[in-house]
N, C-alpha and C positions, 0 to 999 in steps of 0.2 A: 547565200550567204557560201563562203569561198571555204575548200577543204579549211585551209588553217585556219577561219571561225568555228568548227564544226571541235579545233581543241580548245580553245576559251570556253566554251558551249559544256567540254568534257571538265575540265579545271572548274568553272565555279558548281559543278556536281561534286567534283571533293571537296571542293569548301565547304560548303552546304552540310556535309555529310559529316565531316570532319572540327565544323561547328557544332555540330546535332549531339555528335559524342563529350567530347568537352564539354559539354552544357548539363548533360549529363551525367558525367562524371564529378564533376562540382555536385549536384544535388545529392548524387551518392557519398561525396566526400562529409555533405553537412547533413546529413540524416538526423543525426542527434545533435547540432547545432541547436542550443536553443533562439526562438526568435526568426531562425531561416524559415525564407519561403522560395518553395521550390519554383526551378526561373524552363522556360522554351523558346525554342529558336523559331523565328514566327518568318517564313520564309514566302515568295511570291514570285511565282513564272516568270522570268524577262522574253520578255514580245520581239517580232518578227522585227529586222531596221527595215526604217521607211522604203517602199518601194517608190520610188521617187526621179527627176530628173532623164536624162539621156539616156541612164543608162537600166533604166525602167525594165522590168520585165514582167511578165502574164503569169510564168512560173509562182507557184506558190514556195513560200519561204517556212524554213520552220524558226522557233523560237530562238534567243542565244543563251540559254540555257536557265539556271536558277540564282535569285538574289536574297540575301541575309538582310530581311527588314530591321531584324532585331532581336534582343536576347530578353522576352515577357517577363516579366516579374507576377505570380499570378495570383496574386493576395487576393481578400475580397474587404472589400470597403465597408462592407454591410457585417462581415466578420467580425471585421476588429474594433468597430464600434462597438461591438455588444461586447468584448472581453473584456475593453475596458469601462465602459459601463459598468462589470459584475464585479469587474478588478475594485471599481471606487465603493461600491456596495459591502462588499467582504473587506476589503478596507477599515468602511467603519464600523462594520460589525462583531471583524475580530478584534480590535482595542476594544470595546465594549466589555464585548465578551469576560474576555484577559481579565479586563478591572473588577468585574461584578464578579467572576469565581474567584479571584484574591480576598475581596472583602468578605465573601461568604465563605472561605475558607477561613481568614482572621476572625470570623466567629468562635469558632469553636465549637460550633453545633450539627451533630450528635457527639456528645466526648464524653469523658470520665474527671477530666481536671477543666472544667471552664465555667462561666459564670451561672450557668444552669443551676451546675455540682455545686458552687461555691454558693448561692443563693439556699440552696435546698438544707447543707450542713450550718449556714445563719440562723436560719430555722428553728431549727433543731438543737443548738446553743442555745436558743433562749428558752425553748422547753426545759430544758435542763438546768439552766437557774431560776424557772420557773418551781422547779422542785425544789431546788435548794437555792433562795432567795439572800441567804446571809453568809453564804460559802465562796472562799476567795474559790479554789480550783475551778468550776462552770465557768465562774465570774471572767476570769484570766484566758479562758479559752474562747472564749465568744469573742472578748475583746481583740485576738490576735486574729482568728478566722473572719473580723471586721476588716481586720487591717489588709489580708488577705485579698478578702471583696474586695476591698476600693484599691486596691493595687491591682485588679484585671482586668477592673475598668477602665484605668487610666492606662494599663498597659493594649486595652481596646484601642483606648483611644488615640495614643501615641503611633498604633501600626497602620492607622488610619491617615494622621499627618504623613508617615513617611511613604505609603503610599504615593498620596500627593504628591510631595514633593519628588518622586521620583519619576512619577509621571509626567510633572511638568517637566523636569527635566528630557524625558524622552520627544516632549514637542518641540524644544529648541533642537533637539540631532533630528529630527522629521525636518525642519525648514529646511536647515544647513543641507541635508539631502536634498530636498526640491531645490535650491537654489542652485547648486551645483550639478544634476540633472537638469536643469531649465539650460547652465549652460553652452552643456554635452550640446545638446537639440540644437540648437543655436548654431553651433560650429559646423555641428553636420547638417546643418539650411544650409552654409557655405559651400561645402566642400560639395554635396548635392547640386547646386542651384551651379556654380562651375564647371561639372562633368556631365551634366545636361545641357548646357549651353556650348561646351564643345564637341557633342556630337558623342559621349561616350555611354559607358553603363554604370549607373550608381547603385544598380537591385542590392547590395550586401552593402550599401551606407546606408540604402532606405528600410532595408531591416532593421540597421542598428541603433536608427532613427522612430522605428516603431516599438521597439523593444522597451526604449528610453522614455516615450509618452506611454505606452503602459502602468511605466513606471511611474509616473507623475500621479496618471490615475487613480492610481493605488495610494497613495499619499493625499492625493489633493482634490479628487476628480476631473481633472481638466479634460475637454473634451479637445477636439480637432477640426481644424478649417485646410482645405488641400487648398492652395496657391498654384496659378498657373503658372508660375518659375519654379515650380518643384519645391518649395516651401512647403513649412507648415506654420501655421499659428493655433497655440496651444494658451486656450484660454481656463481660466479659473475667476470661480466668483463672477461671470461677466465680465471679465478684465483679460488683456491678453498679460501671460505672463511670457510667452516667447513671441517677437513678430517679426519674420525673417531669421537674421542675422544678430537681432536684438533683444536683451530678455533682462527683465524686474525681478528684483529679488525682495522676497518677503522677510516679512522678521515678529517676532513674538513679543507680546506688548503683557502688562499685568504682573499681578503682584508673584510672587517668588514661594511665599508662604501658606500655608492653607489659610490661615489667621486672616488675610488681606485681600480673599478670593471675595467678600462682598464686595470691601471700596474699590479695589482693583479686579475687574474679573479677566483674565486670562482671554486673551484674543489674537490674531494671526491678521498682519494688514503690513499693505506694501512699505516699503521702505522709503519711498521718495514719495509716502502719503501716514505721513503716523496720523494714529487717530482716528483714520478711518479704515475700521474691521470688515475684512474679506470676507464672504460668507464664501465657501468651498460646497462644492455641489456632490460631499460624499466624501471617500478617503479617509487611510488612517489619520491626518489631524484634523480632521470635522469630529471623528470619535471621539478625541483625545482631549482635544476641547469640552466635548458635551459634559463628558464626566470629571470635568474640573471645575466646573461652576459650583458657585456660592451653594447652599444652602435653601432651601426655599418652600418649608410645608411639606416636603416630599417629592417634592415638582423639580427642586435642585440639582446639581450636578451627584452621580452616584456614591463619590470618596466623603465630601464633602456633607450627603445625607447620612449615609455610616456613621461618619462622627458624630454628626449632631443623634444620631438614635443612640447613643453613649452617655452623649448629657442628659438626653429626656429620662434614661434608666439612672442615675444621677440624682437627678431630682425625683422621682419617683421613689425613687429606696428613701432619699432623705427627707420628704415630706412626709409620707405616710407609716415610718418609723417614731420620726421626731411627732407627730401629729397625738402619736399614744404614750407618747416615753415622755411627752412634758406634760401630761394628764395623770402622772401616776407621782406616789412617791417612792427617794429611797429608804430600806430599812433601818437609815437612822432619821425617818419624818420629818426631810426635807421633800420639796418641791422639783420633780423633773427639769434636767436642766435638756437644750440639743442633742440629741446619740450620736448626730452625723454635721459634720458642717460644710458649708461653700465657701471658698475663698472667693472672696468678691472680686470680679472683671476678670476672674480665669476661666476659662471653659467648665462644665459643671465637672464632668469626666475625672477634671488634673484636679480640681479643688477640692474634692471631697474625701473627710476626710473622719475618724471615730474621732469624740470629744473625749469619752469617761476615759476616765486613769486603774478605775479601779471597780472591784465591789461597792464600795462605797461610795458611786457617781450613780449606779442603773437603778432608775425609779422600775423598783421588782414589783411594788406592793400598788393598791388604788390607793387614795389619800383614806388616810380613817383608820386602816384596817391591818394594822403593827406588822412588826417589823419581819418576820415572817411570812407576810403575804404576797403571794409570785401572780397572783389575778392581773397586774398590768402586764407581766413576761410573758403569761398566753395569750395577751391577747395581740400582742406584737407579734407573737410566732403563729399565730391564726392569720396574720398575710398569706403567708403562703397560698391559702389556697381563695385568698382574695378574689376577686374579677376586674376589679381597677386599680390590683396591687402591684407592685415590682415584676412580679412573676409573669403576671398576664403583658405587662409591658413588654418585658425582654419577650416573652414568645412572640407576641405580634412582630416586634421586631425582625425577629429569625425569619419566621415566615414570608414578611413581606420582601425581605431579603432573599432569602429562601425561592419566592417566586419570581421575583426579578430577573433572579441570576439565570432562570431556567430559561426563562424567555428568552434572554439575551444570548443564552446558548444555541437551543436554537433556529434561533434569526442566521446566527453565526452557520448553521450549519447548513441553512438552506443557501444562505448567500454567495458558502463554499459552495455547495452543489453545483448553481445555477453557473457559476465562474467557473468550476470547473467544464461543465456542461461548453459552454461557449468557449473554451479555449479546443475541446474535443472538434465543438463545430470546424472553427477555424481551420484544425490540423486534415479534418478532412478533404479541405478543397485547395488547403497551401502547403501542408505538413507534404513530405518525401515519403512517396510511397518503392519500396526498394523495389518490388518485382515489378512496377513498370516503368521504371528506370532501365533495367535491364532488359527487357523487351524495346526500350527506345536506343538500346545499344548494340542490339544484334538486329536492331534496322537501320540504323545509321550505318554499320558497318556494313551492311550486307549492301548498302546505298552505297559506299563508299568501294569498295570490289568492281560493283556494277558500271560505277564513271570512270575508274582505273583504268577495266575492261575497254570503254568507250574509247579512249584515250591512245589506247595500246593499238587498236584496230584503225583508227584515224592517219595514227604514225606509221604504220605498215604499209597505209592506201598514203601515205605520203612520199614515203624509199620509194614503193615501186613506179611509180609517176616522174621523181628528182630521177632516178639512178638507174631505171632499166627504160625508163621510156626512149625511143632513138637508136636503141644498139641491136637492133636488130637485123640479121645479114651483115655484118661485120667480120 
């Protein structure tokens, strides 16, 4: 190698050291950037020139410096996949936990102003009526509290209906977010492909795309397929949501109100294939759709099942009270009629109402026992302790809801812990370590200084050779 060639060797050292410092600086600058993956300069030694031809020499030749091959993105595909899979499970579990927690809260149990306390008051009112069956005051109090009780049951059902509607609206929002995120991934796919084809560095674009892919996994449980040209396919429900620079969109179909969920279930489907539901492998969309399913004997959607529990309570209350009330007589000796009525064609919880208008309509006594007999009212009051009565029905509903909500919350907590662990594992391999980067900067700085010193030494040698050779004796 010529002396002038040695200048180029020193220059490659300067370039490599400068690139290493720039890369470490980029890492430090993005230490707090969400989704950023640390980078490292990949270098290799440049070999000596070929020793061939007429000028070939047997003298050993030094190499030609260092080559900056690439700036590597230190990602871990397995860690990235783990982050996405746990994010999908966490998204699914968190939606269900939030909904079931809200369902449990709407029951208002335990508490002082809830259905349990109102049932207790209702039965106590019947005891008061039994003690004074032909007196207006206790009868009026009973009827007032009966209306309060039916109102609370109706309010509970309406709360479930409102929650169903709100959750249904959130599914539309999630679907729109999924479509928008998929479009961004497709755009980044195109930019990454073009950049890599031109020999450029697309690391930051890949970071952005990876972050968006995790968002898709959180929403719909999407999985990733890497392609040779640097693009990725995002697969949801076994089909590509994103393929290269093209995307498909999803739409939500089905009932807009809880009353129509049985006839028209809420589903997510491909916009270009209506009527063919997608089965996401997890994510918030799958969680939300699952709680929107119609009631099915305890196996349906959480919200509709909770609403149906209010219907079950209304039917239990009407059936048990009416069965006794219709078997008694009013103080005037008339046969008792229905105490509660249920509106035909309406949910039982909304159609439940008290029929009597005053004491004369209450069948407080046993047939033939006289106007002041309150034994039939006592029998109704005794429903408070019945093992098959309304209180037991409501107690079972509260217990079942609490157990289900607790299980959902536990699942969500475990899924969140697993997701956090996956993110931490990813950060341990792909995240920026400021101490390490400072060491890298110092190392690159010393390498730069050394390369500069080599260049200065060669410059001095050339100066001696060019300007001072051949002037001896002048």
